[in-house]
N, C-alpha and C positions, 0 to 999 in steps of 0.2 A: 557562332559558326565554328564547327569542329575542325575545319581545314586551315585555320589561321596558322601562318608560319610554315606550312608544308613547303618543301623544296619544289616538288612537282605535283601536279594534280591532273587527273583525267576528268574531262568534263564533256557531257553530252552536248552536241551541236546538231540536233536531229534534223531540223528543217528550216528552210526559208519560208516565212509566212506567206508571201505572195505565191510562191511555187505551190505550196500546199493548197491555198484557197482556190487557185485557178486550175489546179491539177485534176486528175481523173479519179481520185479517191471518192468513194461515196460520202454523202453528207454526214452520216452517223460517225464515220471514221475520222473525218476532218474535225468534227465537233469534239470527239474524244481526245485527239492529239493536241488540239488547241486549248483544252480545258486546263485548269490549275493542277489536275492530277495527270496530265498528259506528258508529252515530251518537251524538252527545252528547245526553243527556237534559237537560231543564231543570235538574235538580239538579246534574249534572256541569258544565253551563254556568255555573251560579251559583257553584260552587266555584272554577272557573277565573277568572271575573270578579272574585271577591273577592280572589284572589291578585294579579291584575293591578292592581286598584284600590290595593292596599297598595304596589305598585311605582310608582304615579304615574299610571296611565291613568285618565282621567276621562270618556271618551266611549265608549260601547259600542253596537254595532248587532247586534241579534239577527237571525240569518238562517237560512234553510233549515228553517223550521218546517213540519212535516208537516200537510197539510190534514186527514188522517184521525185523527191521534194527538196533536194539540196545538192550542192556541189562543193568540193573542197575549196574552190576559189571563193564562193559566196561565204562560206563559213569563215575562212581566213580574213576576208575583207571586213566582215562585221567585227571580228575580234581585233584586228589590227587598228581599226578606227577607234575602238575603245581604249586601246593601249598606246596610242600615238605618243611618242617621246619617251616611252619606258624602255628598259633594257630587257624586258621579258622575251622569252623565246617560245614560239608557238609551233606545234607540229600537228599534223593530221595523221591519226592512226590508219594504217592500211586496212582495207576491208577484210582481207582473208589471209593476211600474213602475220607472223609474229613481229612484234615491235619491241625494240630495246632502246633504252635511253640511259646513258651514263652521265651522272652529274659529278663533276669534279669539285675539288675544294676540300677543306679540312673536315675531318670526322667530328660531328657535333656531340657524339656520345662519350 
């Protein structure tokens, strides 16, 4: 995994699977989004973040949340469950605003 040891990572948390399955999107679009080449669900995002946290990443930004098939609360809940007890910090990128994250600490270079 090329992200091992990164201080901060932006990860897609596109959809809640139940919201997508029972939502109004047409079947072909649901099928594409849920496919292995589709978007990351909140649960997939949580699994990836859990692995990265074990590799040392401590800051995560959840991005590309679907307006129709997700909420920041659902995405955060999935990720927080996977990281229970860790010191990782999770943020949700705003939909249409610039986002800045400053990470303190010693320069590693």
